[in-house]
C-alpha positions as CSV (number, residue, x, y, z in Angstrom):
1,M,-80.2,-5.3,113.7
2,G,-78.4,-3.1,111.2
3,K,-79.0,0.6,110.9
4,L,-79.9,0.1,107.2
5,D,-82.3,-2.8,107.7
6,N,-85.2,-2.8,105.2
7,K,-83.6,0.0,103.2
8,V,-83.1,-0.1,99.4
9,A,-80.0,1.6,98.0
10,I,-78.7,2.4,94.5
11,I,-74.9,2.9,94.4
12,T,-73.4,4.1,91.1
13,G,-69.9,3.3,90.2
14,A,-70.0,0.3,92.6
15,S,-67.9,-2.0,90.4
16,G,-64.8,-1.0,92.5
17,G,-63.2,1.6,94.7
18,I,-65.3,3.6,97.1
19,G,-68.5,2.4,95.4
20,R,-67.7,-1.2,96.1
21,A,-66.6,-0.5,99.6
22,A,-69.9,1.4,100.3
23,A,-72.0,-1.3,98.7
24,V,-70.4,-4.0,100.8
25,L,-70.8,-1.9,104.0
26,F,-74.4,-0.8,103.3
27,A,-75.4,-4.5,102.6
28,K,-73.6,-5.6,105.8
29,E,-75.8,-3.0,107.7
30,G,-78.9,-4.5,106.2
31,A,-79.7,-2.6,103.0
32,S,-80.6,-4.3,99.7
33,I,-78.3,-2.9,97.0
34,S,-78.5,-2.2,93.3
35,I,-75.0,-2.1,91.8
36,A,-75.0,0.3,88.9
37,S,-71.9,0.4,86.6
38,R,-70.8,0.3,83.0
39,N,-68.4,-2.5,84.0
40,V,-70.4,-5.7,83.9
41,E,-67.7,-8.1,85.1
42,A,-66.6,-6.0,88.0
43,G,-70.2,-5.0,88.9
44,E,-71.2,-8.7,89.1
45,E,-68.2,-9.3,91.3
46,T,-69.5,-6.8,93.8
47,V,-72.8,-8.6,93.7
48,R,-71.1,-11.9,94.3
49,I,-69.2,-10.5,97.3
50,I,-72.4,-9.2,98.9
51,K,-74.3,-12.4,98.3
52,E,-71.5,-14.4,99.8
53,N,-72.2,-12.5,103.0
54,G,-75.8,-13.5,102.9
55,R,-77.2,-10.1,101.7
56,R,-79.3,-9.0,98.7
57,A,-77.8,-7.3,95.7
58,T,-78.5,-7.1,91.9
59,F,-76.5,-5.6,89.1
60,I,-77.9,-3.1,86.6
61,R,-75.6,-2.1,83.7
62,T,-75.7,1.7,83.7
63,D,-73.9,4.6,81.9
64,V,-74.9,7.5,84.2
65,S,-74.4,9.9,81.3
66,K,-77.4,8.4,79.4
67,V,-80.9,9.3,80.2
68,K,-82.4,5.9,79.3
69,D,-79.8,4.0,81.4
70,V,-80.4,6.1,84.6
71,K,-84.2,5.9,84.1
72,N,-83.9,2.1,83.7
73,M,-81.6,1.9,86.8
74,V,-84.3,3.4,89.0
75,K,-87.2,1.6,87.5
76,T,-85.4,-1.8,87.7
77,T,-84.6,-1.2,91.3
78,V,-88.1,-0.3,92.3
79,D,-89.5,-3.2,90.3
80,Y,-87.1,-5.6,92.0
81,Y,-87.2,-4.3,95.6
82,S,-90.6,-2.4,95.5
83,K,-89.1,0.9,96.7
84,L,-86.1,3.1,96.8
85,D,-84.7,4.8,100.0
86,I,-81.1,5.7,99.2
87,L,-79.2,7.0,96.2
88,Y,-75.4,7.2,96.3
89,N,-74.2,9.1,93.2
90,N,-70.6,7.9,93.3
91,A,-69.8,7.2,89.6
92,A,-67.2,9.6,88.2
93,I,-64.3,9.9,85.8
94,V,-61.1,11.9,85.7
95,H,-59.9,13.4,82.4
96,E,-56.3,13.2,81.3
97,P,-54.3,15.9,83.2
98,A,-54.1,19.1,81.1
99,Q,-54.2,22.8,81.7
100,T,-57.5,24.6,81.0
101,I,-56.7,25.6,77.4
102,D,-55.3,22.2,76.6
103,I,-58.3,20.1,77.6
104,T,-60.0,18.6,74.5
105,F,-63.6,19.4,73.9
106,K,-64.3,15.7,74.0
107,D,-62.8,15.3,77.4
108,W,-64.6,18.4,78.7
109,Q,-68.0,17.1,77.5
110,Y,-67.6,13.6,78.7
111,T,-66.4,14.6,82.1
112,L,-69.4,16.9,82.6
113,A,-71.8,14.4,81.2
114,T,-70.6,11.6,83.5
115,N,-69.9,13.5,86.8
116,L,-72.4,16.4,86.8
117,T,-75.2,15.4,84.4
118,G,-75.0,11.8,85.8
119,T,-75.6,13.2,89.3
120,W,-78.5,15.3,88.2
121,L,-80.1,12.4,86.3
122,G,-79.8,10.1,89.3
123,M,-81.7,12.7,91.4
124,K,-84.2,13.5,88.7
125,F,-85.4,9.9,88.5
126,A,-84.8,8.8,92.2
127,I,-86.6,11.7,93.9
128,P,-90.1,10.9,92.7
129,E,-89.7,7.3,94.0
130,M,-88.5,8.6,97.3
131,I,-91.5,10.9,97.6
132,R,-93.7,7.9,97.0
133,A,-91.8,6.0,99.7
134,G,-92.3,8.8,102.2
135,G,-88.7,10.1,102.1
136,G,-85.1,9.1,101.4
137,A,-81.5,10.1,101.4
138,I,-79.2,11.1,98.5
139,I,-75.4,11.2,98.8
140,N,-73.5,13.0,96.0
141,T,-69.8,12.7,95.7
142,A,-67.9,16.0,95.4
143,S,-64.2,16.7,95.9
144,I,-61.7,19.0,97.5
145,C,-61.3,20.1,93.9
146,A,-64.6,22.0,94.3
147,L,-63.0,24.0,97.2
148,V,-59.4,24.7,96.2
149,G,-57.5,25.1,92.9
150,V,-56.0,21.8,91.7
151,P,-53.9,22.3,88.5
152,N,-54.6,20.2,85.4
153,Q,-58.1,19.2,86.4
154,S,-60.4,22.1,85.6
155,A,-63.1,20.0,84.0
156,Y,-63.2,17.6,86.9
157,S,-63.1,20.5,89.3
158,A,-66.0,22.2,87.5
159,T,-68.1,19.1,87.8
160,K,-67.4,18.8,91.5
161,G,-68.2,22.4,92.2
162,G,-71.4,22.0,90.3
163,I,-72.3,18.9,92.4
164,V,-71.9,21.0,95.6
165,S,-74.2,23.7,94.3
166,I,-76.9,21.4,93.0
167,S,-76.8,19.4,96.2
168,R,-77.5,22.5,98.3
169,T,-80.3,23.6,96.0
170,T,-82.0,20.2,95.9
171,A,-81.7,19.8,99.6
172,V,-83.6,23.0,100.2
173,E,-86.2,22.0,97.5
174,Y,-87.0,18.6,99.0
175,A,-86.4,18.9,102.7
176,S,-90.1,19.3,103.3
177,R,-90.7,15.9,101.5
178,N,-88.4,14.2,104.1
179,I,-85.6,13.8,101.5
180,R,-82.0,14.6,102.6
181,V,-79.5,15.6,99.8
182,N,-75.9,15.8,100.9
183,C,-72.3,15.7,99.7
184,I,-69.1,14.0,100.6
185,A,-66.3,16.3,99.4
186,L,-63.5,13.9,99.1
187,G,-59.9,14.8,100.0
188,P,-57.1,12.7,98.6
189,V,-58.1,9.0,98.7
190,A,-56.1,6.0,97.4
191,T,-58.7,4.8,95.0
192,P,-57.9,2.7,91.9
193,M,-58.9,5.6,89.7
194,A,-56.6,8.0,91.5
195,L,-53.7,5.5,91.3
196,K,-54.3,4.9,87.6
197,F,-54.3,8.5,86.6
198,F,-51.8,10.1,89.0
199,G,-49.6,7.2,90.1
200,E,-49.1,6.1,93.6
201,E,-46.4,8.6,94.5
202,H,-48.3,11.6,93.2
203,T,-51.6,10.4,94.8
204,R,-49.8,10.2,98.2
205,N,-48.3,13.6,97.7
206,L,-51.8,15.0,97.4
207,A,-52.1,14.3,101.1
208,D,-50.2,17.6,101.6
209,L,-53.5,19.3,100.7
210,N,-54.6,18.8,104.3
211,P,-52.7,19.8,107.4
212,R,-52.4,16.3,108.8
213,S,-50.7,15.0,105.5
214,Q,-53.0,12.0,105.4
215,I,-54.5,10.1,102.5
216,G,-58.0,8.7,102.9
217,R,-59.0,5.0,102.8
218,M,-61.9,3.8,100.6
219,E,-63.5,2.1,103.6
220,E,-63.3,5.3,105.6
221,I,-65.4,7.1,103.0
222,A,-67.9,4.3,102.9
223,E,-68.3,4.6,106.7
224,V,-68.9,8.3,106.3
225,A,-71.5,7.6,103.6
226,S,-73.3,5.1,105.8
227,R,-73.3,7.4,108.7
228,E,-75.0,10.1,106.6
229,Q,-78.1,8.0,106.4
230,N,-79.1,9.0,110.0
231,Q,-77.2,12.3,110.4
232,G,-76.9,14.6,107.4
233,A,-74.1,15.7,105.1
234,V,-70.5,15.1,105.7
235,A,-67.7,16.5,103.7
236,Y,-64.2,14.9,103.7
237,R,-61.9,17.9,104.0
238,S,-59.6,19.6,106.5
239,K,-61.3,23.0,107.1
240,E,-64.6,23.6,108.9
241,R,-67.2,26.0,107.5
242,N,-70.3,27.3,109.2
243,S,-72.2,29.5,106.7
244,P,-76.0,30.2,106.8
245,Q,-76.3,28.0,103.7
246,S,-74.6,25.0,105.4
247,R,-76.8,25.4,108.5
248,R,-79.9,25.5,106.3
249,T,-79.0,22.3,104.4
250,G,-77.7,20.4,107.4
251,T,-74.1,20.3,106.2
252,A,-71.3,19.0,108.4
253,Y,-67.6,18.6,107.6
254,F,-65.4,15.6,108.3
255,R,-61.7,16.1,109.0
256,P,-59.2,13.3,108.8
257,N,-58.9,11.6,112.2
258,H,-61.6,13.8,113.7
259,P,-65.3,13.1,114.3
260,P,-67.8,15.0,112.1
261,V,-68.3,18.5,113.1
262,R,-72.0,19.2,112.7
263,T,-73.3,22.6,111.8
264,G,-77.0,21.9,111.5
265,S,-79.7,19.5,110.3
266,H,-82.9,19.9,108.3
């Protein structure tokens, strides 16, 4: 038996990268998956991969920045599978590299709408269904950019800092309803998005942001996300924290090549 048997999960941005890796792994561990993405062809390919492995999956075209799309994503999932247990808010974009005063208003707005508003919308519509199901787990994707200064990505960094904050707040609000809300704060990971925007050499140079000079694998992040279903938050970064807030919300921190260091659980 898989540890996610009989669970129903929505994974946004699952047409490739970490989202696809997580969808395939969650399905392998027994979950039924809704693949949510703007990219129809790639999203359907993720569904095909999962079904070839004898698991259940469906594709829902979704732009997470749009209220009607996210509302439909949750409704279609519940109509199809009869419940919702897990939401993995993974969809994100990166704006063209630019210093703070040079970012266009269009890039600023669209980055916030996709990354931060999209995360909030997912929780807004998923949580009522999880309450009806008796509980659930939400995983939000943050970044090391929320924790340290990364030049030329202030809009992206602002969204990831916001995701950390809203995750903490929502975790406290709904812990009594048996709903966990946690973050994975990604360090440098060799995703297609990172390679597209920064190039392979620069992406690998980002590994210098952690003391072990390593770059993460997509499958590794998927494993961390899967592990969260039974344990609580994990953040992919190189430095531990142990604040009263982290203890209250059940936050732990994952360091490259180290097991999760747990600081509490709600």
